[in-house]
C-alpha positions in Angstrom: -163.7 -26.8 -226.5 -164.7 -24.0 -228.8 -168.3 -24.4 -229.2 -170.5 -22.1 -231.4 -173.6 -21.7 -230.2 -176.9 -20.9 -233.0 -180.2 -19.9 -232.2 -182.8 -17.8 -233.5 -185.6 -16.9 -231.2 -189.5 -16.4 -231.1 -189.2 -12.9 -232.1 -187.8 -14.7 -235.1 -185.6 -11.4 -236.2 -182.4 -13.2 -236.9 -179.3 -15.8 -236.2 -177.8 -15.6 -232.9 -174.0 -16.7 -233.0 -171.8 -17.1 -229.9 -168.4 -18.8 -230.3 -167.5 -19.6 -226.8 -164.0 -21.4 -225.7 -165.0 -23.7 -222.8 -162.6 -25.1 -220.0 -163.4 -27.1 -217.3 -161.7 -27.3 -213.7 -163.1 -29.6 -211.1 -166.5 -28.6 -210.8 -166.0 -24.7 -212.5 -166.7 -24.7 -215.6 -165.4 -21.0 -217.6 -166.5 -19.6 -220.5 -164.9 -17.2 -222.4 -167.1 -15.7 -225.1 -165.0 -15.0 -228.3 -167.1 -13.2 -230.5 -170.9 -12.7 -230.6 -173.4 -11.4 -233.7 -176.5 -11.2 -235.3 -177.3 -12.3 -238.8 -180.4 -11.2 -239.9 -182.9 -13.2 -241.8 -183.0 -12.6 -245.4 -186.6 -11.1 -246.4 -187.6 -14.3 -248.1 -187.1 -16.1 -244.8 -188.3 -14.0 -242.3 -191.6 -13.5 -244.1 -191.7 -17.2 -244.9 -191.6 -17.9 -240.9 -194.3 -15.4 -240.6 -196.6 -16.9 -242.8 -196.1 -20.5 -241.1 -196.6 -19.4 -237.5 -200.1 -19.7 -235.9 -202.6 -19.5 -236.4 -201.9 -19.8 -240.0 -202.0 -22.9 -241.8 -199.2 -24.1 -244.1 -198.8 -27.4 -246.2 -195.6 -29.4 -246.1 -194.2 -28.0 -249.2 -193.8 -24.8 -247.0 -192.6 -27.0 -244.0 -189.8 -28.4 -246.7 -188.5 -25.0 -247.6 -188.2 -23.3 -244.6 -186.4 -26.3 -243.3 -184.1 -25.9 -245.8 -183.6 -21.7 -246.1 -183.6 -22.1 -242.6 -180.6 -24.7 -242.3 -179.0 -22.7 -245.2 -178.8 -19.8 -243.1 -177.6 -21.0 -240.0 -175.3 -22.6 -242.2 -173.9 -19.4 -243.6 -174.1 -17.3 -240.0 -172.0 -20.8 -239.2 -169.4 -20.9 -242.1 -168.4 -17.0 -240.7 -166.5 -18.3 -237.5 -164.5 -20.8 -240.0 -160.8 -18.8 -239.3 -161.9 -18.6 -235.5 -161.5 -22.5 -234.6 -165.0 -23.8 -233.6 -165.0 -27.6 -232.8 -168.7 -27.6 -232.8 -171.8 -26.1 -233.8 -174.9 -26.6 -231.4 -177.7 -25.6 -233.1 -181.1 -24.5 -232.0 -183.3 -23.8 -235.0 -185.9 -21.8 -235.5 -189.3 -23.0 -233.3 -192.1 -23.5 -235.6 -194.5 -25.2 -233.5 -194.9 -26.0 -229.8 -197.6 -28.3 -229.3 -199.5 -28.5 -225.8 -202.2 -30.3 -225.1 -203.7 -29.8 -221.7 -200.6 -28.3 -220.0 -198.4 -31.5 -221.3 -196.0 -30.8 -224.7 -196.9 -33.7 -226.9 -194.5 -32.1 -229.3 -192.2 -29.3 -230.6 -190.9 -28.5 -233.8 -187.8 -26.1 -234.6 -186.6 -26.2 -238.2 -183.5 -25.4 -239.9 -181.9 -28.8 -241.3 -178.2 -29.3 -239.2 -177.0 -31.3 -242.9 -176.5 -27.6 -244.3 -174.5 -26.5 -241.4 -172.5 -29.6 -241.4 -171.4 -29.7 -245.4 -170.8 -25.7 -245.3 -168.6 -26.0 -242.2 -167.4 -29.9 -242.1 -167.9 -29.6 -238.0 -170.3 -31.9 -236.3 -173.8 -30.2 -235.4 -175.7 -30.7 -232.7 -179.2 -30.1 -233.5 -183.1 -30.5 -232.3 -182.1 -30.2 -228.7 -185.2 -30.1 -227.3 -187.0 -33.4 -228.5 -185.2 -35.9 -225.8 -186.6 -33.9 -223.2 -190.0 -34.2 -224.4 -189.8 -38.0 -224.7 -189.0 -38.0 -221.3 -192.3 -36.5 -220.4 -191.0 -33.0 -220.5 -191.9 -29.5 -221.6 -188.7 -29.3 -223.7 -188.6 -25.8 -222.2 -187.0 -23.7 -220.9 -183.7 -25.2 -221.4 -181.7 -22.1 -220.0 -182.2 -23.4 -217.0 -179.3 -25.3 -216.9 -177.2 -22.0 -217.8 -179.4 -19.9 -215.0 -178.2 -22.4 -212.2 -174.7 -22.8 -213.0 -174.2 -19.0 -213.5 -176.1 -18.2 -210.3 -174.7 -21.0 -208.4 -175.0 -20.0 -204.3 -177.6 -17.3 -204.5 -180.5 -19.1 -203.3 -182.6 -15.6 -203.8 -181.8 -14.8 -207.0 -183.7 -15.7 -210.2 -182.9 -14.9 -213.5 -185.1 -13.8 -216.3 -185.5 -13.8 -220.2 -187.7 -11.8 -222.0 -188.2 -13.1 -226.0 -191.1 -13.5 -227.7 -192.4 -15.5 -224.3 -191.1 -14.7 -221.0 -189.2 -17.4 -219.0 -188.2 -17.5 -215.3 -185.8 -19.5 -213.5 -185.9 -19.9 -209.2 -182.7 -22.1 -209.1 -183.8 -22.0 -205.0 -187.1 -23.9 -205.7 -185.8 -26.1 -208.4 -187.9 -24.1 -210.7 -187.9 -22.8 -214.2 -191.0 -22.4 -216.4 -192.7 -19.5 -219.1 -194.5 -17.3 -217.6 -196.4 -15.6 -220.1 -195.7 -13.2 -223.4 -192.7 -11.5 -223.4 -192.5 -9.7 -226.6 -194.9 -11.8 -228.5 -198.5 -9.1 -228.3 -196.3 -6.0 -228.1 -194.7 -7.0 -231.6 -198.1 -8.2 -232.6 -199.7 -5.0 -231.7 -197.4 -2.7 -233.0 -196.9 -4.7 -236.4 -200.5 -4.5 -237.0 -201.2 -1.5 -236.0 -198.4 0.8 -237.2 -196.2 -1.8 -239.9 -193.4 -1.6 -237.2 -191.8 -4.8 -236.3 -191.8 -3.6 -232.5 -191.8 -0.5 -230.9 -189.4 1.1 -230.5 -187.5 1.2 -226.8 -191.7 1.6 -225.9 -192.1 4.7 -226.9 -195.8 4.3 -228.5 -196.7 2.3 -225.1 -195.1 5.2 -222.9 -197.8 7.2 -225.2 -200.7 5.3 -224.4 -202.8 4.2 -221.6 -203.7 1.0 -220.1 -206.9 0.0 -220.6 -208.1 -1.9 -217.1 -211.3 -4.0 -218.6 -209.0 -5.0 -221.4 -206.3 -5.7 -218.8 -208.7 -7.5 -216.4 -209.9 -10.0 -219.6 -206.5 -10.7 -220.6 -205.1 -11.4 -217.6 -208.3 -14.2 -217.0 -206.2 -16.7 -219.6 -206.0 -20.0 -217.6 -202.3 -20.1 -218.8 -201.7 -18.2 -215.9 -203.2 -20.1 -213.1 -201.2 -23.1 -214.3 -198.7 -24.3 -211.6 -195.1 -25.4 -213.1 -193.5 -27.1 -215.0 -195.5 -25.2 -218.0 -194.9 -23.5 -221.0 -196.5 -22.1 -224.1 -195.9 -20.2 -227.5 -196.9 -17.9 -230.2 -199.6 -21.0 -230.7 -201.5 -19.4 -227.5 -199.7 -15.6 -227.5 -200.3 -15.5 -231.4 -201.4 -12.2 -233.7 -205.1 -13.0 -233.3 -204.8 -13.3 -229.7 -206.7 -10.1 -229.2 -209.2 -10.7 -231.6 -210.8 -7.4 -232.8 -210.1 -4.8 -230.0 -211.2 -1.4 -231.0 -208.9 1.2 -229.2 -206.3 3.8 -230.3 -203.1 1.8 -230.8 -201.0 3.2 -228.4 -203.6 2.5 -225.5 -203.5 -1.4 -227.1 -199.6 -1.2 -226.7 -199.5 0.3 -223.1 -201.9 -2.3 -222.2 -200.0 -5.9 -223.7 -196.6 -4.3 -222.2 -198.4 -3.8 -218.8 -199.7 -7.4 -219.2 -196.4 -8.9 -219.6 -195.3 -6.6 -216.8 -197.5 -7.7 -214.1 -197.1 -11.2 -215.3 -193.8 -11.6 -214.9 -193.6 -9.4 -211.5 -196.7 -11.8 -210.0 -194.2 -14.6 -210.3 -191.3 -13.1 -209.0 -193.1 -12.1 -206.2 -194.8 -16.1 -205.7 -191.2 -16.9 -205.3 -189.8 -14.0 -203.3 -187.1 -13.1 -205.3 -184.8 -10.5 -204.0 -182.7 -9.6 -207.4 -183.6 -11.1 -211.0 -181.3 -11.0 -213.5 -182.7 -10.2 -216.9 -182.1 -10.8 -220.4 -183.3 -10.9 -223.7 -184.9 -8.7 -226.9 -186.9 -7.0 -224.0 -184.0 -5.5 -222.2 -184.1 -3.0 -225.0 -187.6 -1.9 -224.4 -186.9 1.2 -221.9 -190.8 1.1 -221.3 -191.2 -2.0 -220.5 -188.1 -1.9 -218.3 -189.3 0.8 -216.2 -192.5 -0.7 -215.8 -191.3 -4.0 -214.9 -188.6 -2.5 -212.5 -192.0 -0.6 -210.7 -194.2 -3.5 -210.4 -191.6 -6.2 -208.8 -190.4 -4.5 -206.1 -189.0 -4.9 -203.6 -187.3 -7.3 -205.9 -183.7 -5.3 -207.6 -183.2 -6.1 -211.2 -180.4 -6.2 -213.0 -178.9 -7.5 -216.1 -176.5 -10.7 -217.4 -174.4 -8.7 -218.6 -173.3 -8.2 -214.5 -172.3 -11.7 -214.9 -170.5 -11.3 -218.1 -173.5 -12.7 -220.6 -174.3 -9.8 -222.8 -178.1 -9.9 -222.5 -178.7 -10.3 -226.7 -176.4 -13.2 -226.9 -177.6 -15.4 -223.4 -179.6 -18.0 -225.6 -176.7 -18.2 -228.0 -174.2 -18.7 -225.4 -176.9 -21.3 -223.9 -176.9 -23.7 -226.8 -172.8 -23.4 -226.9 -173.3 -25.0 -223.8 -175.7 -27.5 -224.5 -173.6 -27.9 -227.3 -170.6 -28.5 -224.5 -172.7 -30.7 -222.3 -173.8 -33.6 -225.1 -170.2 -33.9 -226.3 -169.3 -34.9 -222.9 -172.2 -37.0 -222.6 -173.4 -34.7 -219.7 -177.6 -33.8 -219.5 -178.5 -30.7 -220.5 -181.9 -30.4 -218.8 -182.7 -30.3 -215.1 -185.9 -32.6 -215.0 -187.5 -30.9 -211.8 -188.2 -27.5 -214.5 -188.9 -28.9 -217.7 -191.3 -32.0 -215.5 -189.5 -34.8 -217.3 -189.1 -38.1 -215.7 -185.2 -37.8 -215.9 -182.1 -35.4 -217.4 -181.4 -36.1 -220.8 -178.3 -35.5 -222.6 -180.0 -33.7 -225.2 -179.5 -33.6 -229.5 -179.1 -35.2 -232.0 -175.7 -35.0 -233.8 -174.9 -34.8 -237.5 -171.3 -35.5 -238.4 -168.9 -37.6 -236.6 -168.4 -36.5 -233.2 -165.6 -37.5 -230.5 -166.9 -39.2 -227.7 -165.0 -36.8 -224.2 -165.5 -37.0 -220.8 -165.9 -34.4 -217.8 -167.5 -33.9 -214.5 -170.8 -32.2 -214.4 -169.7 -28.8 -213.6 -171.4 -27.0 -210.6 -171.0 -23.2 -212.0 -170.3 -21.4 -214.5 -167.5 -18.6 -214.9 -168.5 -16.5 -218.4 -165.4 -14.1 -219.0 -165.6 -11.6 -222.1 
């Protein structure tokens, strides 16, 4: 079965797509990555997303426009694969709000109306993939745990780390997956406010600054880090106004928030005694962040998901292709111990006709280029 996975993460730089050809053989699922791509958002849509994210306030008209514009841009990204034979699309959409109250997720909102994708492609579309887990008492995140469990099957001392706007860690050996805290979110926010750039390219500005120990110590006091998993967070907490009105050289601020990301991730790696950590996400492209993380996470050895056949920048799109395959076969795409749900759930709602299929729940996943 060929499934097209579509995703846009908390950095909202564009739409990641992965066309995956799945073949099941007993308890092994083989995924062949046929094509991947990134379709940048139009400036109109990107600006509207930025204006709608916390701590900004928006009206329902803005929400309606965003749901339409994002859906239309996801539809165009999907239409580019028309000649390559996808049978199903699984779209994560764009997270605009993740409602967490006293550690419990009460709701989550991903925009990008799937009807636009179904109409543009003529294919069934699975979307709204987090809501069922939230309804079952879970965090609705991180859903990547199902992919990490299958990729790391038989490796109890290994974990998987994804560094997007928020960083999340999967520890299959302990049945855990959770958000560790900020990934690129604060780094990007400081870069944008101080320089007008969308991000600190390769971490060069942070490299030229110095860590401010007092500020770093204050940031580490955030109660989120002391909470026990399962837990999740987002830009509702780690938003552009998070640092307040700190007066400091921009390069020092960037060095400090980069260090915050590195040390909070490293603390969780150490907590679980992981020997190897497979890293993916946009943070892999930040050379300075990876240097600091490699240093402070010792003795754990860091490698990238490319070693498992998964391009770091395409992992989330592959994840949603996998969730689409699981849902099409009536199989759960969540892991209850990771999200904190009462039970594992078949994820998403379907727009358009979907032919029911059956399969055995895979125990491992092999990814082929």
